[in-house]
GULUMNU-654486 format. One record per residue (C-alpha): residue number from 1; x, y, z; residue in one letter; chain. Coordinates in Angstrom, 2 decimals. Layout:
N
(site NUM,(X,Y,Z),"a","A");
...
END
This chain:
217
(site 1,(17.36,-21.70,3.21),"m","A");
(site 2,(19.23,-23.94,0.94),"k","A");
(site 3,(23.07,-23.67,1.66),"g","A");
(site 4,(22.32,-21.50,4.50),"l","A");
(site 5,(21.60,-23.90,7.24),"k","A");
(site 6,(22.18,-27.58,7.83),"p","A");
(site 7,(19.26,-29.52,6.70),"k","A");
(site 8,(18.58,-30.90,10.10),"s","A");
(site 9,(17.75,-27.26,11.26),"e","A");
(site 10,(15.56,-26.04,8.45),"i","A");
(site 11,(11.86,-25.78,9.46),"g","A");
(site 12,(12.61,-26.80,13.03),"k","A");
(site 13,(11.49,-24.73,15.99),"v","A");
(site 14,(14.38,-23.71,18.20),"r","A");
(site 15,(15.47,-25.96,21.10),"q","A");
(site 16,(17.30,-23.03,22.93),"t","A");
(site 17,(16.27,-19.74,24.67),"p","A");
(site 18,(16.27,-16.62,22.35),"s","A");
(site 19,(15.94,-13.06,22.57),"a","A");
(site 20,(15.75,-9.97,20.17),"i","A");
(site 21,(18.66,-7.63,20.39),"f","A");
(site 22,(18.72,-4.02,19.35),"n","A");
(site 23,(21.66,-2.68,17.33),"q","A");
(site 24,(23.79,-1.85,20.51),"a","A");
(site 25,(23.41,-5.70,21.28),"g","A");
(site 26,(21.08,-5.11,24.14),"i","A");
(site 27,(18.32,-7.62,24.70),"a","A");
(site 28,(15.09,-5.79,24.08),"v","A");
(site 29,(12.88,-8.81,24.12),"y","A");
(site 30,(13.08,-12.25,25.52),"v","A");
(site 31,(11.19,-14.94,23.52),"a","A");
(site 32,(9.13,-17.61,25.11),"p","A");
(site 33,(10.91,-20.95,26.08),"p","A");
(site 34,(11.19,-23.75,23.59),"p","A");
(site 35,(8.78,-25.84,25.52),"s","A");
(site 36,(5.94,-23.18,24.82),"n","A");
(site 37,(6.47,-22.86,21.27),"l","A");
(site 38,(4.28,-25.63,19.72),"i","A");
(site 39,(1.31,-24.71,21.71),"n","A");
(site 40,(1.78,-21.02,20.98),"l","A");
(site 41,(2.07,-21.63,17.09),"l","A");
(site 42,(-0.78,-23.91,17.15),"k","A");
(site 43,(-3.02,-21.19,18.74),"n","A");
(site 44,(-1.75,-18.76,16.27),"l","A");
(site 45,(-2.61,-21.07,13.34),"f","A");
(site 46,(-6.30,-21.42,14.80),"i","A");
(site 47,(-6.61,-17.75,14.81),"f","A");
(site 48,(-5.15,-17.29,11.41),"i","A");
(site 49,(-7.54,-20.25,10.00),"n","A");
(site 50,(-10.73,-19.63,11.78),"q","A");
(site 51,(-13.53,-17.50,10.22),"e","A");
(site 52,(-14.06,-14.31,12.14),"s","A");
(site 53,(-15.21,-10.81,11.98),"d","A");
(site 54,(-11.52,-9.65,12.38),"v","A");
(site 55,(-10.58,-7.68,9.34),"l","A");
(site 56,(-8.16,-9.35,6.88),"t","A");
(site 57,(-5.78,-6.47,7.12),"l","A");
(site 58,(-5.88,-6.32,10.93),"v","A");
(site 59,(-5.57,-10.06,11.28),"k","A");
(site 60,(-2.42,-9.98,8.94),"a","A");
(site 61,(-0.73,-7.32,11.04),"a","A");
(site 62,(-1.75,-8.87,14.40),"l","A");
(site 63,(-0.64,-12.40,13.26),"s","A");
(site 64,(2.72,-10.87,12.29),"h","A");
(site 65,(3.09,-9.21,15.59),"l","A");
(site 66,(2.42,-12.60,17.55),"v","A");
(site 67,(4.60,-14.65,15.19),"f","A");
(site 68,(7.60,-12.41,15.73),"e","A");
(site 69,(6.83,-12.38,19.60),"k","A");
(site 70,(6.72,-16.31,19.49),"i","A");
(site 71,(10.02,-16.22,17.77),"h","A");
(site 72,(9.94,-19.77,16.95),"p","A");
(site 73,(13.22,-20.31,14.96),"f","A");
(site 74,(16.84,-19.68,15.42),"e","A");
(site 75,(16.95,-17.53,12.37),"d","A");
(site 76,(14.67,-16.33,9.65),"g","A");
(site 77,(11.79,-15.20,11.89),"n","A");
(site 78,(11.52,-11.84,10.18),"g","A");
(site 79,(11.43,-13.36,6.83),"r","A");
(site 80,(8.74,-15.85,7.73),"v","A");
(site 81,(6.89,-13.35,9.50),"g","A");
(site 82,(6.52,-11.25,6.47),"r","A");
(site 83,(5.62,-14.29,4.28),"l","A");
(site 84,(2.74,-14.96,6.93),"v","A");
(site 85,(1.31,-11.27,6.25),"v","A");
(site 86,(1.38,-12.07,2.50),"q","A");
(site 87,(-0.28,-15.46,2.97),"t","A");
(site 88,(-3.07,-14.03,5.16),"i","A");
(site 89,(-3.66,-11.04,2.74),"l","A");
(site 90,(-3.83,-13.60,-0.14),"l","A");
(site 91,(-6.27,-16.00,1.87),"k","A");
(site 92,(-8.56,-12.87,2.41),"g","A");
(site 93,(-8.60,-12.04,-1.22),"n","A");
(site 94,(-6.24,-9.25,-1.03),"y","A");
(site 95,(-4.11,-10.44,-4.00),"n","A");
(site 96,(-1.50,-7.53,-4.71),"f","A");
(site 97,(0.34,-9.93,-7.24),"d","A");
(site 98,(3.56,-9.38,-5.55),"y","A");
(site 99,(3.49,-5.66,-5.96),"l","A");
(site 100,(3.24,-5.00,-2.24),"l","A");
(site 101,(6.80,-5.66,-0.94),"s","A");
(site 102,(7.08,-5.85,2.84),"f","A");
(site 103,(10.75,-6.22,2.61),"e","A");
(site 104,(10.99,-2.82,1.01),"e","A");
(site 105,(8.45,-1.13,3.23),"i","A");
(site 106,(9.79,-2.23,6.55),"l","A");
(site 107,(13.39,-1.81,5.45),"n","A");
(site 108,(12.51,1.97,4.87),"n","A");
(site 109,(10.85,2.25,8.27),"k","A");
(site 110,(13.09,-0.22,10.36),"k","A");
(site 111,(13.68,1.86,13.29),"g","A");
(site 112,(9.84,2.64,13.96),"e","A");
(site 113,(9.05,-1.15,13.24),"y","A");
(site 114,(11.45,-2.41,15.84),"y","A");
(site 115,(10.22,0.21,18.31),"d","A");
(site 116,(6.59,-0.89,18.10),"l","A");
(site 117,(7.52,-4.60,17.74),"l","A");
(site 118,(9.08,-4.01,21.40),"d","A");
(site 119,(6.06,-2.62,22.92),"r","A");
(site 120,(3.47,-4.79,24.74),"n","A");
(site 121,(0.65,-2.72,22.99),"e","A");
(site 122,(-0.77,-4.39,19.82),"a","A");
(site 123,(-2.91,-1.47,18.66),"s","A");
(site 124,(0.07,0.72,18.03),"f","A");
(site 125,(1.77,-1.90,15.79),"f","A");
(site 126,(-1.55,-2.64,13.93),"i","A");
(site 127,(-2.09,1.09,13.14),"e","A");
(site 128,(1.64,1.22,12.03),"f","A");
(site 129,(1.12,-1.67,9.50),"m","A");
(site 130,(-2.05,-0.40,8.31),"l","A");
(site 131,(-0.57,3.06,7.49),"e","A");
(site 132,(2.39,1.73,5.76),"i","A");
(site 133,(0.11,-0.55,3.65),"i","A");
(site 134,(-1.90,2.17,2.64),"l","A");
(site 135,(1.14,4.55,1.91),"e","A");
(site 136,(2.55,1.90,-0.47),"k","A");
(site 137,(-0.86,1.22,-2.06),"l","A");
(site 138,(-1.12,5.01,-2.83),"e","A");
(site 139,(2.36,4.99,-4.29),"e","A");
(site 140,(1.45,1.96,-6.47),"l","A");
(site 141,(-1.90,3.70,-7.54),"k","A");
(site 142,(-0.11,6.80,-8.61),"k","A");
(site 143,(2.58,4.75,-10.48),"d","A");
(site 144,(0.03,2.90,-12.16),"i","A");
(site 145,(-2.08,6.06,-13.17),"l","A");
(site 146,(1.08,7.76,-14.47),"d","A");
(site 147,(2.01,4.75,-16.69),"k","A");
(site 148,(-1.68,4.44,-18.12),"s","A");
(site 149,(-1.17,7.68,-19.67),"n","A");
(site 150,(1.36,6.02,-22.10),"f","A");
(site 151,(0.49,3.06,-24.39),"i","A");
(site 152,(3.22,0.80,-25.66),"d","A");
(site 153,(3.75,1.27,-29.44),"e","A");
(site 154,(3.12,-2.57,-29.91),"d","A");
(site 155,(-0.45,-2.13,-28.58),"t","A");
(site 156,(-1.37,0.54,-31.30),"l","A");
(site 157,(-3.65,-0.30,-33.88),"l","A");
(site 158,(-1.99,-1.05,-37.24),"p","A");
(site 159,(-3.06,2.08,-38.86),"r","A");
(site 160,(-2.03,4.27,-36.02),"r","A");
(site 161,(1.19,2.89,-35.99),"r","A");
(site 162,(1.61,3.50,-39.57),"e","A");
(site 163,(0.42,7.17,-39.25),"i","A");
(site 164,(2.80,7.61,-36.30),"l","A");
(site 165,(5.74,6.25,-38.68),"e","A");
(site 166,(4.66,8.64,-41.36),"i","A");
(site 167,(4.80,11.67,-39.09),"i","A");
(site 168,(8.13,10.56,-37.80),"r","A");
(site 169,(9.48,10.55,-41.36),"d","A");
(site 170,(8.63,14.27,-41.86),"h","A");
(site 171,(9.61,17.38,-39.76),"t","A");
(site 172,(5.98,18.50,-40.07),"e","A");
(site 173,(3.09,16.92,-42.03),"i","A");
(site 174,(-0.42,18.13,-42.71),"s","A");
(site 175,(-3.66,15.88,-42.48),"l","A");
(site 176,(-4.15,16.50,-46.26),"a","A");
(site 177,(-0.64,14.70,-46.85),"s","A");
(site 178,(-1.72,11.85,-44.37),"i","A");
(site 179,(-4.99,11.42,-46.27),"q","A");
(site 180,(-3.01,10.62,-49.57),"r","A");
(site 181,(-1.64,7.46,-47.90),"r","A");
(site 182,(-4.97,6.33,-46.71),"f","A");
(site 183,(-7.24,7.05,-49.66),"l","A");
(site 184,(-10.02,4.70,-48.61),"k","A");
(site 185,(-10.07,5.93,-45.02),"i","A");
(site 186,(-12.49,8.81,-44.09),"p","A");
(site 187,(-11.01,12.02,-42.91),"a","A");
(site 188,(-12.94,11.92,-39.74),"r","A");
(site 189,(-11.35,8.43,-38.75),"s","A");
(site 190,(-7.94,9.71,-39.58),"l","A");
(site 191,(-8.52,12.92,-37.34),"r","A");
(site 192,(-9.57,10.59,-34.49),"y","A");
(site 193,(-6.43,8.47,-34.88),"d","A");
(site 194,(-4.34,11.70,-34.78),"l","A");
(site 195,(-6.19,13.01,-31.77),"k","A");
(site 196,(-5.77,9.71,-30.16),"y","A");
(site 197,(-1.85,9.74,-30.87),"l","A");
(site 198,(-1.72,13.43,-29.63),"e","A");
(site 199,(-3.48,12.40,-26.39),"k","A");
(site 200,(-1.15,9.49,-25.67),"k","A");
(site 201,(1.83,11.78,-26.20),"g","A");
(site 202,(3.30,10.50,-29.37),"y","A");
(site 203,(2.61,13.56,-31.62),"i","A");
(site 204,(2.15,17.26,-31.19),"l","A");
(site 205,(-0.28,19.24,-33.26),"k","A");
(site 206,(0.96,22.63,-34.38),"v","A");
(site 207,(-2.07,25.06,-35.09),"g","A");
(site 208,(-5.76,24.59,-34.68),"s","A");
(site 209,(-7.32,25.48,-38.11),"t","A");
(site 210,(-7.56,23.08,-41.19),"r","A");
(site 211,(-3.86,23.98,-42.03),"g","A");
(site 212,(-2.76,22.46,-38.84),"a","A");
(site 213,(0.37,20.44,-38.97),"l","A");
(site 214,(1.64,17.21,-36.90),"y","A");
(site 215,(4.99,16.44,-35.64),"r","A");
(site 216,(6.53,13.68,-33.60),"a","A");
(site 217,(7.52,14.26,-29.98),"k","A");
END
């Protein structure tokens, strides 16, 4: 908040009435009066910190909803509310290491998010939050699995990196020619190295007999 608000306002609960307006400028929700804010926040903190049978993901979604309904600040309630979600997930050992961006998720579903936020029915909002978390995690899983099929060259074993460089120096090259550069290495080991490089997408094997050739991709 540095530079965005006077120091006297940062971190202070609002002292004036507040409401949430839609894009047309119509008040869709009137927040609690300032005199109720401290007690409402204390009750929310008790719920967040107490040991209970409420699932962490459900607690995070419900706490976010309640926080936004309390609307304790003049500005920044959405940002702080999203930090509340991340904090509860972290406390519950759901450490996504900042890979789960609620800013991005909710920005893509802003209309549905605000519509459910305005309702007086928590279950629909919780379902929505759980669905978008699952959707984002599925995307992350796919991305990780896709990237796991490729190994950074810097992580290759020295001999495999050298074999790769030899192949890149030729249009095509045979196993026999590669063996002449590694006289003390068994052919079986070199075949395993070549198979590994082929599997990871660095080289292409042409032919399937003893006369097979290798080329760089």
